[in-house]
C-alpha positions as CSV (number, residue, x, y, z in Angstrom):
1,M,51.7,169.2,116.9
2,I,49.5,166.1,118.4
3,E,45.8,165.7,117.7
4,T,43.8,164.6,120.5
5,W,40.2,163.0,119.5
6,M,37.1,160.1,119.7
7,A,36.6,157.7,116.5
8,K,33.2,156.2,117.1
9,L,33.5,153.1,114.6
10,P,30.4,151.6,113.5
11,H,30.1,148.9,116.0
12,G,29.6,150.6,118.6
13,I,33.3,150.8,120.0
14,E,34.8,154.9,120.1
15,L,38.5,154.5,120.5
16,S,40.5,157.5,121.8
17,C,43.4,158.4,119.6
18,R,46.6,161.0,118.8
19,S,47.5,162.5,115.4
20,A,49.9,164.3,113.6
21,G,50.0,165.1,110.4
22,Q,46.6,166.8,107.6
23,R,44.2,164.0,106.7
24,G,44.3,162.5,103.5
25,R,48.1,162.5,103.1
26,P,49.6,158.5,103.3
27,V,48.2,156.8,107.1
28,L,50.6,155.6,109.0
29,L,49.4,153.7,112.0
30,F,50.8,152.7,114.9
31,L,49.4,150.8,117.7
32,H,50.8,150.1,121.0
33,G,51.2,147.2,124.1
34,F,50.9,146.9,127.4
35,P,51.4,149.5,129.9
36,E,51.7,152.0,127.4
37,A,49.0,153.6,126.3
38,A,48.6,156.1,122.3
39,F,51.4,158.4,123.6
40,A,54.0,157.0,123.4
41,W,54.4,157.1,120.3
42,D,53.9,160.8,120.1
43,E,57.9,162.0,119.4
44,L,57.2,159.0,115.6
45,L,54.3,160.7,115.1
46,G,55.5,163.7,115.3
47,H,58.4,162.7,113.0
48,F,56.9,161.2,110.3
49,A,54.1,163.7,109.7
50,Q,57.1,165.9,108.9
51,P,57.3,167.0,104.8
52,E,61.1,165.3,104.7
53,H,60.1,162.9,106.2
54,G,57.8,161.9,104.3
55,G,54.5,164.0,105.6
56,Y,52.6,161.2,106.5
57,R,49.1,161.0,108.8
58,C,50.2,159.2,111.7
59,V,47.1,158.3,114.3
60,A,48.1,156.1,117.0
61,P,44.6,155.1,118.8
62,N,44.8,153.9,122.6
63,L,43.2,150.3,122.1
64,R,40.7,149.2,124.3
65,G,39.8,149.0,127.4
66,Y,43.1,151.9,127.3
67,E,43.0,155.9,128.7
68,H,38.9,157.2,127.4
69,S,38.8,154.5,124.8
70,S,35.9,152.0,125.8
71,S,36.2,149.0,128.1
72,P,33.7,146.6,127.9
73,H,33.3,144.4,131.8
74,E,33.8,141.0,129.6
75,V,37.3,139.4,128.8
76,S,35.8,137.7,126.3
77,A,35.6,141.5,124.2
78,Y,39.6,141.5,124.7
79,R,39.8,138.9,121.9
80,A,41.9,138.4,119.2
81,K,38.3,138.6,116.5
82,P,37.0,142.6,118.9
83,L,40.3,143.2,119.2
84,L,40.8,143.2,115.0
85,E,37.6,144.4,114.5
86,D,38.5,148.0,116.2
87,V,41.2,148.7,113.8
88,T,39.7,147.8,110.6
89,A,37.3,150.2,111.1
90,L,39.7,152.8,112.1
91,I,41.4,152.3,108.9
92,T,38.8,152.4,107.2
93,S,38.0,155.4,108.5
94,E,40.9,157.1,108.1
95,C,41.3,155.5,104.5
96,G,38.9,155.2,103.4
97,P,36.7,151.9,102.0
98,G,39.1,149.6,100.3
99,G,41.7,152.4,101.0
100,Q,44.9,151.0,102.4
101,L,47.3,152.2,105.3
102,A,51.3,153.1,103.8
103,G,52.3,150.9,107.2
104,L,50.8,149.7,110.3
105,I,53.6,150.0,113.1
106,A,53.4,147.8,116.3
107,H,55.1,147.1,119.8
108,D,54.5,144.4,122.1
109,W,50.4,144.2,121.9
110,G,50.4,146.0,118.9
111,G,51.9,143.4,117.3
112,A,50.2,141.1,118.3
113,L,47.4,142.5,116.4
114,A,49.1,143.8,113.7
115,W,50.7,140.3,113.0
116,N,47.4,138.6,112.8
117,L,45.8,142.0,110.7
118,A,48.3,141.6,108.2
119,S,47.9,137.5,107.7
120,A,44.2,137.5,107.4
121,R,43.4,141.2,105.9
122,P,47.0,142.4,103.4
123,E,45.2,144.4,101.1
124,L,44.8,147.0,104.5
125,M,48.4,147.7,104.4
126,H,51.0,148.7,102.3
127,R,53.7,147.6,104.9
128,L,54.1,146.1,108.7
129,V,57.0,146.9,111.0
130,I,56.8,144.8,114.0
131,I,58.8,146.3,117.0
132,N,59.6,143.2,119.6
133,S,56.3,141.0,118.5
134,P,56.3,137.5,118.4
135,H,55.0,136.5,115.6
136,P,51.8,133.6,116.8
137,Q,54.1,130.3,116.1
138,T,57.2,131.7,117.5
139,F,55.3,132.4,120.9
140,L,53.9,129.3,120.8
141,R,56.9,127.1,119.5
142,E,58.9,128.9,122.4
143,L,56.6,128.2,125.2
144,K,55.7,125.0,124.4
145,H,59.3,124.0,124.0
146,S,62.0,126.9,126.0
147,A,61.8,126.8,129.9
148,A,64.2,130.3,129.7
149,Q,60.9,131.6,127.6
150,Q,58.2,129.3,129.9
151,A,60.7,131.7,132.7
152,A,61.0,134.8,131.2
153,S,56.9,134.5,131.0
154,A,56.3,134.1,133.8
155,Y,54.7,137.1,134.3
156,M,52.0,136.5,132.3
157,N,50.4,134.1,134.6
158,F,50.7,136.6,137.4
159,L,48.8,139.1,135.1
160,I,45.4,137.2,134.0
161,R,45.2,137.2,138.2
162,P,42.0,138.7,139.4
163,D,43.2,140.6,141.7
164,A,46.0,141.7,138.9
165,E,44.4,145.3,139.4
166,R,44.6,145.3,143.4
167,L,48.1,144.6,143.7
168,L,49.8,146.4,140.8
169,A,48.6,149.7,142.3
170,A,48.8,149.1,145.7
171,N,51.9,152.3,146.6
172,D,51.7,153.9,143.4
173,F,52.1,150.8,141.1
174,A,55.0,149.9,142.9
175,R,54.8,147.0,141.7
176,L,54.2,148.3,137.8
177,W,57.9,150.4,137.4
178,P,59.9,147.3,137.8
179,F,58.1,146.6,134.4
180,F,60.1,148.8,132.8
181,D,63.5,147.8,134.4
182,A,62.7,143.9,134.3
183,M,62.3,143.6,131.1
184,G,64.9,145.2,130.3
185,A,69.0,145.6,131.4
186,S,70.9,142.0,131.3
187,G,70.6,142.0,134.9
188,A,67.9,144.1,136.5
189,G,67.3,143.1,139.9
190,V,69.7,140.8,140.1
191,P,72.1,141.7,143.1
192,D,75.4,141.4,142.3
193,A,74.1,141.4,139.3
194,P,76.7,143.3,136.0
195,Q,74.3,145.5,134.7
196,S,74.2,145.8,130.5
197,L,73.0,149.8,130.6
198,P,71.1,150.6,127.4
199,D,71.5,154.0,125.1
200,G,68.8,155.6,126.2
201,A,68.8,154.5,130.2
202,G,67.5,157.0,131.8
203,W,64.9,157.5,129.1
204,M,61.9,157.7,132.7
205,T,60.7,160.9,133.0
206,D,59.2,163.0,135.6
207,S,56.9,164.0,133.1
208,L,56.8,160.3,131.8
209,R,56.0,159.1,134.4
210,A,52.6,161.3,135.9
211,Q,51.5,160.2,131.7
212,Y,51.5,156.3,133.3
213,R,49.6,156.9,136.9
214,A,47.2,158.5,135.3
215,V,46.4,155.7,132.3
216,W,46.9,153.4,135.0
217,S,45.0,155.3,137.3
218,G,42.0,156.3,135.1
219,N,43.1,159.6,135.4
220,A,41.6,159.0,139.1
221,P,44.6,158.5,141.9
222,S,41.3,156.4,144.2
223,S,39.7,153.6,141.3
224,H,43.0,151.2,142.5
225,G,43.8,150.4,139.4
226,A,40.9,150.9,137.0
227,G,42.4,152.5,134.3
228,L,44.8,148.8,134.0
229,T,41.7,146.5,133.7
230,G,41.7,146.6,130.5
231,G,45.1,145.8,129.5
232,L,45.6,143.5,131.5
233,N,42.3,142.0,130.4
234,Y,44.2,141.2,126.5
235,Y,46.3,138.8,128.9
236,R,43.0,137.0,130.8
237,A,41.5,136.4,126.9
238,S,45.1,135.3,125.4
239,P,45.7,131.0,125.9
240,L,49.3,132.1,124.3
241,R,51.3,132.6,127.8
242,P,53.5,129.7,129.5
243,P,51.7,126.1,131.2
244,S,51.3,125.8,134.6
245,K,49.4,123.7,137.5
246,E,46.0,125.1,137.2
247,D,45.9,126.2,133.1
248,P,47.6,124.2,130.0
249,A,47.5,127.9,128.4
250,A,50.8,126.9,125.6
251,A,50.8,123.4,125.9
252,H,47.7,122.4,124.4
253,I,47.1,125.2,121.6
254,D,48.2,123.8,118.2
255,L,48.6,126.0,114.8
256,P,48.6,124.6,111.4
257,P,51.7,125.0,109.6
258,E,50.5,128.2,107.1
259,A,48.5,130.5,110.0
260,F,49.7,133.7,110.2
261,K,52.0,133.8,106.8
262,V,52.4,137.8,106.1
263,T,53.5,138.1,102.9
264,L,53.5,141.6,103.2
265,P,57.4,143.0,103.2
266,T,57.9,142.9,106.9
267,L,60.7,144.8,108.9
268,V,61.1,143.1,112.2
269,L,62.9,145.6,114.5
270,W,64.2,143.6,117.2
271,A,65.6,145.4,120.6
272,M,68.4,142.4,121.8
273,Q,68.0,143.4,125.6
274,D,64.4,142.5,125.7
275,S,64.8,139.7,128.2
276,A,61.3,139.0,128.5
277,L,60.6,138.6,124.6
278,P,64.5,136.9,124.6
279,P,66.0,137.1,120.4
280,S,65.1,133.3,119.8
281,L,61.1,134.5,119.1
282,T,63.2,135.5,115.8
283,D,65.0,131.9,115.1
284,G,62.9,130.6,111.5
285,L,60.8,133.8,111.4
286,E,61.1,133.5,107.3
287,Q,58.7,130.6,107.5
288,W,55.6,133.1,107.7
289,V,57.3,135.9,106.8
290,P,58.3,135.3,103.3
291,H,60.0,139.2,102.7
292,L,61.2,139.5,105.8
293,V,63.7,142.4,106.3
294,L,65.1,141.4,110.2
295,T,67.1,144.2,112.1
296,R,68.8,143.7,115.6
297,I,68.7,146.9,117.9
298,E,71.9,146.5,120.0
299,R,71.8,148.5,124.0
300,A,68.0,148.1,123.5
301,T,65.5,146.7,125.8
302,H,61.7,145.7,125.6
303,W,61.1,150.0,125.4
304,V,62.9,150.6,122.5
305,V,60.5,153.1,121.3
306,H,61.5,155.3,123.9
307,E,65.3,154.5,125.0
308,Q,66.6,155.3,120.6
309,P,63.9,157.0,118.8
310,A,65.8,158.4,116.4
311,R,67.4,154.9,114.9
312,L,63.7,153.5,115.3
313,A,62.9,156.6,113.3
314,A,65.3,156.3,110.6
315,E,65.2,152.3,110.7
316,I,61.6,152.6,109.1
317,R,62.0,155.5,106.7
318,S,65.0,153.6,104.7
319,F,62.0,150.7,104.8
320,L,59.1,152.5,103.8
321,R,61.3,154.1,100.8
322,T,62.0,151.0,99.0
323,V,60.0,149.7,96.2
């Protein structure tokens, strides 16, 4: 059974959360991405809360800016430091002072936060699981030097537009629904291109569509996408996007070679039909993640959490059980 509640953090931010499992059990924390919300993890929350699958306390917060969580107006409030402060405070709330997560599991923008936190505060978690979210070093490398990655990430420069909320919300979010196709099967949206449908295609049910619509609209259909502003501010606050004529973005960023090194045991699950985040982003990852287990998932897209939850559950369960 999924419970919903509000985490009131010491620094004044509130995060609306979904959870399963008893307090006092080892904690798994799940971080979502854009344009999703905490409900995307419901199946995995229920799975890992079951005694036969570990009996974990499973928590998925709506990140700052999403659903009923605090949504500051300033774009600067969505930079890495305040976002990581939220996650760190939630871990302390769930695990106690000096406590440690059994595992941090993250996808997309949640993965960006997880890479940062695991490198800066490894004592907060025992294991790290990343699902289709590029490491900052490999993402910067590809944004700088790969024309293919620059083209694949071009949508990010649309999402930072000041009118992005209005454009995305128009005609019942007509520009947003295709995200679930355009970042998926090869050939999606390309006339006469051969379609290679992923396993689990057709996961977007009417009830799930209603959940997305409620989050995007801010639970008020006439709000012109008010629920999108927080998520879009993550893109606006980050320079990790393709360079353009107006903005050098990633082209003017340099990272020290050892920055973002993760020494924790780390499982990276990579859906191979993710057209926005291709498998080349995993090339050379061992340089920054020496204790890496990389598992490639065929016939799966960026939305693998919805498409193949049973496969993800099995891979994560096996990883958590290794010594």
